[in-house]
PAZAPA-4460 file (N, C-alpha, C; in steps of 0.05 Angstrom, whole numbers, plus 32768, in hexadecimal, padded with zeros to 4 digits):
% residues 99
    n_x    n_y    n_z   ca_x   ca_y   ca_z    c_x    c_y    c_z   seq   type   mol
   92C1   8F23   7A4D   92DD   8F21   7A53   92EE   8F2E   7A3E     1      M     A
   92E2   8F37   7A28   92F1   8F43   7A13   92FE   8F5D   7A1D     2      F     A
   92F0   8F6B   7A2E   92FC   8F84   7A3A   9315   8F7E   7A49     3      G     A
   9315   8F68   7A57   932D   8F60   7A66   9344   8F5B   7A53     4      V     A
   933F   8F4D   7A3D   9353   8F48   7A29   935E   8F62   7A1D     5      L     A
   934C   8F74   7A17   9354   8F8E   7A0C   9367   8F9D   7A20     6      L     A
   935F   8F9D   7A39   936F   8FAB   7A4D   938B   8F9D   7A4F     7      V     A
   938B   8F83   7A51   93A4   8F75   7A54   93B6   8F79   7A3C     8      E     A
   93AB   8F7A   7A24   93BC   8F7F   7A0C   93C6   8F9B   7A0B     9      L     A
   93B4   8FAF   7A0E   93BC   8FCB   7A0A   93C9   8FD8   7A22    10      F     A
   93C3   8FCE   7A3A   93D1   8FD9   7A51   93EA   8FC9   7A58    11      A     A
   93EE   8FB3   7A4A   9405   8FA2   7A4E   9406   8F98   7A6B    12      K     A
   93EF   8F8F   7A74   93EC   8F84   7A8F   93E5   8F66   7A8C    13      I     A
   93F3   8F55   7A9B   93EE   8F38   7A99   93D3   8F30   7AA4    14      K     A
   93CB   8F3C   7ABA   93B1   8F36   7AC6   93A7   8F4E   7AD5    15      K     A
   938F   8F58   7ACD   9384   8F6F   7ADC   9375   8F64   7AF4    16      I     A
   9376   8F73   7B0A   9368   8F6A   7B22   934A   8F6A   7B1E    17      P     A
   933D   8F59   7B2D   931F   8F58   7B2D   9315   8F68   7B45    18      T     A
   92FE   8F73   7B44   92EC   8F74   7B2D   92F7   8F87   7B17    19      P     A
   92F5   8F7E   7AFE   9301   8F8D   7AE8   92F6   8FA9   7AE5    20      H     A
   92DB   8FAB   7AE8   92CF   8FC6   7AE5   92D9   8FDA   7AF9    21      Y     A
   92E0   8FD1   7B11   92EC   8FE3   7B25   9308   8FEB   7B1D    22      C     A
   9317   8FD8   7B12   9333   8FDE   7B0B   9334   8FF4   7AF6    23      W     A
   9324   8FF2   7AE1   9326   9006   7ACB   931B   9021   7AD5    24      I     A
   9307   9021   7AE6   92FD   903A   7AF1   9313   9048   7B02    25      Q     A
   9321   9038   7B12   9337   9043   7B22   934D   904F   7B11    26      E     A
   9353   9042   7AFB   9368   904C   7AE9   9360   9066   7ADC    27      Q     A
   9346   9069   7AD7   933D   9081   7AC8   9336   9098   7ADA    28      L     A
   9337   9094   7AF5   9332   90AA   7B07   934A   90BD   7B08    29      Q     A
   9345   90D6   7B0E   935A   90E9   7B11   9364   90F4   7AF6    30      G     A
   9354   90F1   7AE1   935B   90FD   7AC8   9369   90EB   7AB4    31      G     A
   9371   90D4   7ABC   937E   90C1   7AAA   936A   90B9   7A95    32      K     A
   9371   90BB   7A7B   935E   90B6   7A66   9364   909B   7A58    33      K     A
   937B   9090   7A5C   9382   9078   7A4D   9391   9064   7A5E    34      S     A
   938C   904B   7A59   939B   9035   7A66   93AF   9029   7A53    35      I     A
   93B1   9033   7A3A   93C2   9028   7A26   93E0   902E   7A2D    36      V     A
   93F0   901A   7A2C   940D   901D   7A31   9419   902F   7A1C    37      D     A
   9429   9043   7A25   9435   9056   7A12   9447   9049   79FE    38      K     A
   9453   9032   7A05   9466   9025   79F2   9457   901A   79D9    39      S     A
   943D   9019   79DA   942E   900F   79C3   9427   9025   79B0    40      L     A
   942B   903E   79B8   9424   9055   79A7   943B   905B   7994    41      L     A
   9435   9062   797B   9449   9067   7967   9457   9081   796B    42      Q     A
   9447   9097   796B   9453   90B1   796B   944F   90C1   7985    43      D     A
   943F   90B6   7997   9439   90C5   79B0   942F   90E1   79AA    44      N     A
   941E   90E4   7996   9413   90FD   798F   93F5   90FE   7996    45      D     A
   93E7   9113   798E   93CB   9116   7994   93BA   90FF   7988    46      D     A
   93C2   90F6   7970   93B3   90E0   7963   93B6   90C7   7973    47      D     A
   93CE   90C1   797D   93D2   90A9   798D   93C3   90AB   79A7    48      D     A
   93C2   90C3   79B3   93B4   90C7   79CC   9396   90C2   79C8    49      E     A
   938B   90CC   79B2   936F   90C8   79AC   9369   90AB   79A7    50      L     A
   937A   909D   7999   9377   9080   7994   9377   9071   79AF    51      L     A
   938B   9077   79C0   938D   906A   79DA   9375   906F   79EB    52      A     A
   936B   9087   79EB   9353   908E   79FB   933B   907F   79F0    53      N     A
   9339   907C   79D6   9322   906E   79CA   9323   9050   79D1    54      S     A
   933B   9044   79D0   933E   9028   79D8   9336   9024   79F5    55      I     A
   933E   9037   7A06   9338   9036   7A22   9319   9037   7A26    56      T     A
   930C   9049   7A17   92EF   904B   7A19   92E1   9031   7A11    57      T     A
   92EB   9025   79FC   92DF   900B   79F3   92E3   8FF6   7A09    58      I     A
   92FB   8FF4   7A14   9300   8FE1   7A29   92EF   8FE6   7A41    59      A     A
   92EB   8FFF   7A49   92DB   9006   7A60   92BE   8FFE   7A5B    60      A     A
   92B4   9001   7A43   9298   8FF9   7A3C   9295   8FDA   7A3F    61      K     A
   92AB   8FCC   7A39   92AA   8FAF   7A3B   92AB   8FA5   7A58    62      C     A
   92B5   8FB7   7A6A   92B9   8FAF   7A86   92A4   8FBB   7A98    63      L     A
   928D   8FC4   7A8C   9278   8FCF   7A9D   926F   8FBB   7AB2    64      E     A
   9268   8FC5   7AC9   9260   8FB4   7ADF   9247   8FA4   7AD8    65      R     A
   9233   8FB1   7ACC   921A   8FA5   7AC4   921E   8F97   7AA9    66      D     A
   921C   8F7C   7AA8   9220   8F6E   7A8F   920E   8F78   7A78    67      P     A
   91F6   8F81   7A7E   91E4   8F8B   7A69   91ED   8FA6   7A5E    68      D     A
   91FE   8FB4   7A6C   9209   8FCE   7A63   9222   8FCB   7A53    69      A     A
   922E   8FB3   7A52   9247   8FAF   7A44   9243   8FAF   7A25    70      R     A
   9256   8FBA   7A18   9256   8FBA   79FA   9258   8F9E   79F0    71      T     A
   9248   8F97   79DC   924A   8F7D   79CF   9262   8F7A   79BE    72      G     A
   926A   8F61   79B9   9282   8F5B   79A9   9280   8F67   798D    73      M     A
   9268   8F66   7981   9266   8F71   7966   926C   8F8F   7966    74      K     A
   9261   8F9E   7979   9267   8FBA   797B   9284   8FC0   7981    75      N     A
   9291   8FB0   7992   92AD   8FB3   7998   92BD   8FAF   797E    76      V     A
   92B7   8F9B   796F   92C5   8F95   7956   92C2   8FAC   7942    77      S     A
   92AA   8FB7   7940   92A5   8FCE   792E   92B5   8FE6   7937    78      V     A
   92B4   8FEC   7951   92C2   9003   795C   92E0   9001   7958    79      E     A
   92EB   8FEA   795E   9308   8FE6   795A   9310   8FE8   793D    80      L     A
   9300   8FDD   792B   9305   8FDF   790E   9305   8FFC   7905    81      S     A
   92F1   900B   790F   92EF   9027   7907   9308   9036   7912    82      N     A
   9310   9030   792A   9328   903E   7935   9341   9037   7924    83      L     A
   9344   901E   791D   935B   9016   790D   935A   9023   78F2    84      L     A
   9343   9023   78E5   9341   9030   78CA   9347   904E   78CC    85      D     A
   933D   905B   78E1   9342   9078   78E4   9360   907D   78E9    86      G     A
   936D   906C   78F9   9389   9070   78FF   939A   906C   78E6    87      A     A
   9392   9058   78D6   93A1   9054   78BD   939E   906B   78AA    88      R     A
   9386   9076   78A8   9381   908D   7896   9392   90A5   78A0    89      R     A
   9391   90AA   78BA   93A0   90C0   78C5   93BE   90BE   78C1    90      E     A
   93C8   90A6   78C5   93E5   90A2   78C1   93EC   90A6   78A3    91      R     A
   93DB   909C   7891   93E0   90A0   7875   93DF   90BD   786D    92      G     A
   93CD   90CD   7879   93CB   90E9   7873   93E5   90F7   787D    93      T     A
   93EE   90F0   7895   9406   90FC   78A0   941F   90F6   788E    94      K     A
   9420   90DD   7885   9437   90D6   7874   9438   90E5   785A    95      R     A
   9420   90E9   784E   941E   90F8   7835   9425   9115   7839    96      K     A
   941D   9120   7850   9423   913C   7856   9440   9140   785B    97      A     A
   944D   912C   7866   946A   912E   786D   947C   9128   7855    98      G     A
   9471   911E   783F   9481   9117   7828   948B   912F   7819    99      S     A
***
C-alpha cells in the first residue's frame, strides 16, 4: 500500500481508484511519464521532470499487479533517499553556478 500513499501524496489525489495497478498504467499510457502534480515542482525544469518521472517509476513498482514483483519497502526507502540526495546536490550546484 506504500505505492498508493506515494501516488496520493505526489499526484495530490485523495483516493486513487482500484485496482491501483490499472490506474497507474492508464495514467502512463499515451506518453505521460509522470503522475506528480506540477505544483509540487520547484523550477519546472528538466531536473524536476527527471525527479517526477523517477518518483512515478518507484510508485509504479510498488503498485505491480503481482505482489511478488513489487518493490520492497527497504528498496523504496533507498531509492527515495538517493533521489532526494541527488536533487539536493543538483540544486546546490545550480545555486553556486548562479552566484
